[in-house]
N, C-alpha and C positions, 0 to 999 in steps of 0.2 A: 616577524618570527613567531609571535604569539598566535597569529592567524594560521600560520603554517602548521604549528603544533596542534592547534584545535582541529583543523580539517584533516590533517594527515595522520594524526595519532589518536586524539581524544575521541572524536566522533566515531571512527571505525571501531575502536575498542568498546565504546558504549553500545554501538549497534550489535557488535558481536555478543555482548552480554544479553541484549534484548532477544536476539535470535536463539541464544542458548536457553533462555527462559521459555521460549516457544517450544523448543525441543523437549523440555522437561514435561510438557503437557501432552506429548505425542507418543503413540505406540505403533507397533507394526500393524495393528488392526486398522489404524487410520488409513494406511496405504492399501491394505488388502480389501478394505471396504470399496475401493474403486472397482474391483472385480466382482464383488458380491452385489453391489447396487450401482451399476454403471450409469443408468439413465440420468438421475439428478446431477451426478458429478460431471458427466459429459456435458450436460446443458450448462452447468456452472462454468466449466472450463472454456466452452465456446464463448460465454459471456465475458470472461476475464481475458482470455488470450486473443480473441478475434474482435468481438463487438466493442469492448472498451477501447482498444487502440483506434478502431475506425471512428468511434465517436470523438475521441481525443483529436484525431486528425481533422475531422469536420469542424470542431470547435476552434482549433488552432487556425484553420484556413479562413473561417468566417468571422471570428470574434477577435482573435489576437491582433493587436496593432503594432507589434514589434517582434523581431526574430527571437529575442530573449524570452518573451512571454510565450510565443509559439513553442519554443523548445522546452520551456518549463511545463507546459501542458502535456507535451509528448512524454516527458520524463515521468510525470504522474501516471499517464496511461500505460507506461511500460512497467510500472511497479504495483501490481495488484495485491490485495490482501494485506497480511500483517497481523500482529497480535491484537491490534485495536478492533479489527473486524470480528474476531472471535468473542471478545468481551461484549461488543454491542449485540451480537447474535444471542448470546446468553441472556443478557438483560431484556432483550426484546422477545423472549420466548421463541427463538428460532430453533432450527435443527442444528445444534452445536456440533454434532458429529460430522454433518455435511460441511459446515463452515471450516472445521479443523482440517478435514480431508482436502478441501479445495485449497486452503492455505498451504498445506504440506506439499501437494502436487505442483501448485503454481510456483512455489519457491524453487523447485527443481527445474521447471520449464523456463523460468526467467533467465537462467544462465545462457540459454540460446536466444530467447526472444528479445531481451534488452539490447544486446549488441545490434541485432537486425533493425529494431525500431530506431535506435540512435543513428545508425548509418543512413537510413532512409530519411529521417527527419532533418538531419544536418544537410543532406543534399537538397532538400526541398526548401527549408526555411532560412538557411544561412547563406549569405553571399560568399562568393569564392574567396574574397579577401579575408573573411572571418572564419573560414573552414579550418578545423584543426584535425590533425591525423589521429584517429582513434587507435590506441594500442589494444588490439583485440585480445592478445594473450593476457595483458594486464587486466583488462575488464573482466575476462573470465576468471582470472586468478582472484581478483578482489571479490567478485560475486561468490565464488566458491568459499573464500575465507570468511565472509561475513554473513553467508546464508546457509549453505549446505553443511559446512564443517561444524559450526556451533549447534545447528539443529541435530546433527548426528550425535555429537557429544552429549547433548541434553537427553536424547533418547537412550543413549547407553547408560547414563546415570539413572534414568527412570527404570530401566530394565534391571539393573543390578542393585540399585539402592533406592527403592521406590519411596520410602519414608523420607529420606534426605531430599529427594527430588521434589516431593510435595511441599516440604517446608521451605525449600529454596525458591520454588516457583512463586510463592506468595510474595516473598521479598523482592524478587526480580520484577514482578508485575508492578509493584509500587515504584521501583527504580525506573521502569520503562515509562511510566507516566511523567515522572519528574524530568527524565532525560528528554522526552519529546517536547515538553513545555520549555525547557531550557534551550533546546535546539531551535525551536520556532522563534523564541524571544531573541536569540543571538542573530538569526537571519534578519529579522525585522529591524533590529538596532543597527546592524552593520550596513543594511541597505536603506538607511534613513533618508539619504539624499535622493534615492530613486522612488521611495514610497509615495511621497507627496505628489509627484508628477504622474505616477502610474497606478496608484492604489485603486482608483475607481474602475479602471479597465481590468486590473488583475482580479478584483473582487467579482466583477461581472463575469469574466471568463471562467473562473474556477467554479462559480455558482452554477453557471450553465452546464459545465462538465458534470458536477455532482448531481444536479437535479435530473439531467438527461440520462445519465448512466443508471441511476436508481429506478427511474420510470421505465426505461427500456428493459431492464432486468426484471422488473415486476411484470411487465407485459409478457416477457418470455416465459415466466413461471406460470402465468395464467393460461397462455396458449398451449403450453405443454402439460397442463393440468397437474402441476405439482401441489403437494399439500401446503396448507397455510404456513406451517413452520418452515418448510423447505423454501417457499416463496420469500419469506423474510430473510433467510440465509443467503439466497441468491441475490436479493436486492442489496444487502449489505456488502457481500463479497465483491460485487461489481462496482458499487458506489463508494466504498471506503478503500483508499489506497495506502500503500506503505510510503508515506510522505518522508519518513526519516531516511529511507533508502534513496529516494529521489533527491533529497537535499545532499546526501553524501556523494552521489554521482555528479551532481552539478558542481559542488565545491571542490571535490577531490580529482575526479577523472577528467572533467571538462574544464576545470579551473575557471568557472564562470559563476560566481556567487549570485549574480543577478538572475540566473536561471533557477535558483533555489527559492526565489520569492513566491512564485505560484504555489509551490509545495507547502511553504510556511502558512500562507493564507488559506490554502485548501484544508489544512489541518483544522483550523477554526471552523470552516464551513462544514466539514464532514462530521465534526463533533456536534454541531448544532442540528444538522439533519438527522444524525443518528439518535440524538436525544429526543427529538420529536417522534421518531419511530418507536423508541422505547416507551415513551409516555403513552402513545396510542395503543401499543400492544398490551401494556400493563393495565390500561383502562378497560380494554377488551376482556382481559383475563379476570379482572375484578367483577366486571359485569356478568360474566358467565357464572362466577362463584356465588353471586348474590341472587 
């Protein structure tokens, strides 16, 4: 009962608040920027919506040693961006406007892409005896309720009550960090019996996913001659996933908490790689100032 309340009520409500906080930081200009500066945003969306799932599929096929791990990798690949990527971009001296724009647009697109990726992944990685019928209407409804709706409400508050929004945004940002930490801890504790037998393979798989996506995104930025700050944003947006959403999908819609384990471990990995990027960029900045 407690587990049901946690996954069916507490986690969705908390994620709603996190996405509401992201909406508090957005304006219509973040969406109109897609039309005014289409090239870097188009490149970023190709990385998030196409390259990321393809890399995720390659990692799941070649590295994952169980259906649950493969599905967990694909869940991560289906959930790009999130508020964490915006924070890392800011600290790493990236193009924050580009980061926020990519997060905003990808949040809209995932309502379509997540069901498609889940359907295909289940068909490839799950045996027929383990297949579950995906309630498409429920998936779309849940994604709308915990992504688009709270973001829209947050944007409305920012438009009509900007001072309130700015004050509330700071508090929700703190809450977001605490919530994600608690969510990851909960998954790791509840999956304790699985961790010891699969932890090395999970760590290896998610590390390969994180490193590969960030490196490929950086190469895309270099090949397309994006500015250094834009390259940082692209690297982060493709390499840092919305692990909280992936955990919610695994525990609530798929009713498979073991599939949430890769997302929980990935959170630790992406914070580590993101911190290294921040340290490197901060050192570059200090070097230029001296």
